[in-house]
N, C-alpha and C positions, 0 to 999 in steps of 0.2 A: 504494500500500500504506500502511496506517495504522501508524505507528511511535510507540512510547512512548519519549520522550527523558527520561532521568533524570539530573539533574546539579544539585548543590547550588550551584555557583558560577554566578551570574546571567550573567556575561559568557560563560563556557564554554557554558552552556545556549543562549544566543542564537546563538553560533557553530554549535553542533550543529543547532539549529532551522533556521537559514539554509541550512546545507549539505543537510539532508534535504529541505527545500522546493525547493532548487535542483535536486535529483535527482527532483523531481516526486512526493514522498511527502506524505501528510497527517501532521501531527505533533500528538501529545498530549504535554503536558509535566508533569513533576513535579520537585520540589526535593530529594526524598530517597526512600528506600525505602518509608517509611510512606505518603507521599502517592501514590507510584506504585502501591502495593498497593490503596489506596482507588480510584484511577483504574481499575485493572484489574477491580475488582468492578463498577464502574458501566458500564464500556465495554470489552469484550474486545478485546485487541490481540494480533496474532500475532508481532510483532517488538518487542523491547525493546533499546534501546541505553542502557546504564547506566554511570555512573561507578562506580568501585570504592569509594573512600573518601568516605563521606558521614555526616552526623550522623543520629542516631536509628536508622536501619537502612541498612546499606551495601549495595553491589551484590550481594555474595555472599548476604547474608541474603534479599534480594529474590528472587534466583534460586532459592534453596532453597524458599522459600514457593511460588513458581510451579510448581516441579517436584513439590511435594507435593499439588497440587490433583488430586483424582480426577475422571476422566471429562471433562476439558477438552481442547480442541484443543491441539496442540503449539505452544508459544511458543518462537521462536528468540531466544536471548539472547546479545547481543554486549556484552562488558565493555570499557568505555573506561577506560584507566588510564595513569598516568604512572609506575607502579611498574616496577621492573626485572622482566624476564621470567625470573626465576630458576626453577629446577626446583621449589622449594618453593611459589612463588606460582602457577605453572602447575598444580601438583597440587591446591592448595587450590581454585582456580577450577574445575578439571575435576571435583573431588569435589562441588562445589556445583551442577554441572549446566550450567556456562557452555559455549556452543557455539563462540564465536570471540572474538578479542581485537582491539582497536584501541588504538594508543598515541597519547598526546597529544604534540605538537599534532596536531589532526585533519588528515588528508590526504584530500582529496575523492576522487581516483581509488581509493584504498584503501577508503574507505567505500562507493563504488559497487560495487566488487568483492565486498565482504562481503555487501552487500544482495542482489546477484544470486544469490549462493550461498544466502542465506536464502530467497529466493523459490522456488528449485528444491527445497530441502529441504522447505519447507512444502507445496509442490505434491505431492511424493511422500508426505509423511505423511498428507495428506488422502486420497490414493488408497488408501493402506494401510488407513487407518481405515474407508473405505467398504468395502473388501474384507473387513475383520474384522467389520463390523456387519451390513448388510443388502444382499443382492443381489436385484434383481427378476429372477426366473427363471421361465420357462415350465414349468408342471407336466407338459406333454406331451413337448416336444422338448428341454427343458433348455437352451434358449438364454437368454442374459442380455441385459437391456435396459440400454443405456448412457445417459449424460446427454443425448444428442441423440435419444433415443427410438428408437435403432437396435438391432435384435435381432441378436446374433451368437453363434456357438458359444462355450461356456464357455472352451475352451482358448485361443481367440483373444483373448477379453476379458481373461483373466488375463495372458496373454503380453504384451499391449500395455502393461499397467500395471506388471508386475513383472519382465518378461524371462524368466519361468519357461517352460521347455520341458516338454512332456508326452510320456510314452511310454504306449502303451495296452496293456492286458492284460484279463483276465477274472477277476473275483473268484470265490471258490468257490461262493457262492450262485447267481450267474448261470450258472456252469458247470453246476450241477445242474438249475436251473430252466429254462434256455434252450438251452444248447449240447447237452446229452445228448439231450433230445427231438428237436432238429433233426437230430442225427446218426442217431438211430433212424429218423426219418422218411425220411432219405436212404437209409439201408441198406434199408429196406422197399421204397422205390421202385426200387432197383437190383437187388433179388432177382428172378431170372428166374421167370416164372410157369410152373407145371406145366401141361402140356396136360390138358384134361378127360378123365376116364376113359371108355372106350368101353362 
């Protein structure tokens, strides 16, 4: 996974870069929020690990700018900080759109855990976006084609991706257009025939 590491302190940035690479991730680096914003315009990245306090533009400013972009894939934002996790700081970060926190000094197992969560969240956001945008559906049988070119019933497709369960009913239009004519046809078929007159 490609990750944007944003840290103004060169030593801390090197530690973060080394940790991310050790966890088998590709790393793009920036020294502050402005540089990170420029990097994101040139090369979209789905995960950002950013220091909070930086010159020019801090981590919260960067996160707000990322959240304000219309029509972009969701970016998972982890705030790296040495600040106390006070209620006020947590609220400020949450209001800016931060997804998760890591405290300094960096702990490799904790970083691994946070990035695993990020991967899952990004996977689900991609699925939800696909469901919201365009579904390849057969105009005859209403089956949906998945990423592996497999056609399946709409209910199964959506259930696999969202966990939604379906109950089936009949809408008023279909009741009038389909069900009533079928009932009338059955009633006519079950009406006993009168013997012909002699």
